[in-house]
Structure formats: structure tokens, C-alpha cells
C-alpha positions in Angstrom: 0.0 0.0 0.0 1.1 3.5 -0.7 0.1 6.2 1.8 -0.8 9.1 -0.4 -1.2 12.4 1.4 -0.2 10.8 4.7 -0.1 14.1 6.5 -3.5 15.3 5.3 -2.1 18.6 4.0 -1.1 19.7 7.5 -4.4 18.7 9.2 -2.6 15.9 11.1 -0.3 18.3 12.9 -3.2 20.5 13.9 -4.8 17.5 15.6 -1.7 16.4 17.4 -1.9 16.0 21.2 0.4 17.1 23.9 1.6 13.5 24.1 2.8 13.7 20.5 4.4 17.0 21.3 6.4 15.4 24.0 7.6 12.7 21.6 8.7 15.6 19.3 10.6 17.2 22.2 12.1 13.9 23.3 13.6 13.5 19.8 15.3 16.9 19.8 12.5 19.0 18.6 11.4 17.1 15.5 8.1 18.0 13.8 4.7 16.4 14.2 5.0 15.4 10.5 8.3 13.7 11.1 6.7 11.7 14.0 3.8 10.7 11.8 6.1 9.6 8.9 8.3 7.7 11.3 5.2 5.9 12.7 3.9 5.2 9.2 7.0 3.4 8.0 6.7 1.0 10.9 3.3 -0.3 9.5 3.7 -3.5 7.6 0.8 -2.6 5.3 2.5 0.7 4.2 5.2 0.1 1.6 6.0 3.8 1.6 4.3 7.1 2.3 4.3 9.9 -0.2 4.2 13.2 1.7 4.1 16.6 0.2 7.4 18.1 -0.8 6.8 21.4 -2.5 9.8 23.0 -0.8 13.4 21.7 -0.5 12.9 21.9 3.3 10.0 19.5 3.1 12.2 17.0 1.3 14.9 17.3 3.9 12.4 17.0 6.8 10.7 14.0 5.2 14.0 12.2 4.6 15.1 12.8 8.2 11.9 11.1 9.4 13.4 7.8 8.2 16.1 8.1 10.8 13.7 8.4 13.7 13.5 5.3 15.9 10.3 5.3 18.0 10.4 3.3 21.2 7.7 0.9 22.3 6.0 3.4 24.6 6.0 6.1 21.9 4.4 3.6 19.5 1.7 2.8 22.0 0.9 6.5 22.4 0.8 7.0 18.6 -1.5 3.9 18.2 -3.9 5.5 20.6 -3.8 8.8 18.8 -4.4 7.3 15.3 
């Protein structure tokens, strides 16, 4: 499966909770979008997400999301939020 518009044109970040914000902080201030992409790539049914990349900064941020390793507790929080 391909996750097309996996970040819902920014709507996902607007719905993010304080718990997701803490995950962002714990990983050095990463974005909500990066957390969402890091979570998506752990899903066995998603071969790869196709996030928007209309700016070079989007491409860089999206690529950095692949380097984020979410721990078990963070995954549980994100599963509840999804």
C-alpha cells in the first residue's frame, strides 16, 4: 500500500496532542509530521508514504523522518492517537 497524502495537508499536525508534542521534544524538537512519517513506515501494510514536498525543506524533513526510531512506549501513544 502507498500512503498518499499521509499528512493530510497539515491537518494531522493540527490535531496532534500534547503527548505527540512530548515525543517531538524527546527526539530533539522534530516536527509532528516527522513523527507521523516515522510511525507510518513501521506499519507492515504501508510500503512507503508519499508526503508533500513542495519545498526543499519538506524533502529534507521527510528524509530525516526515516532516521527516527520510536520506542515501544511512543508507538503505544501513537497507536492510541491514530
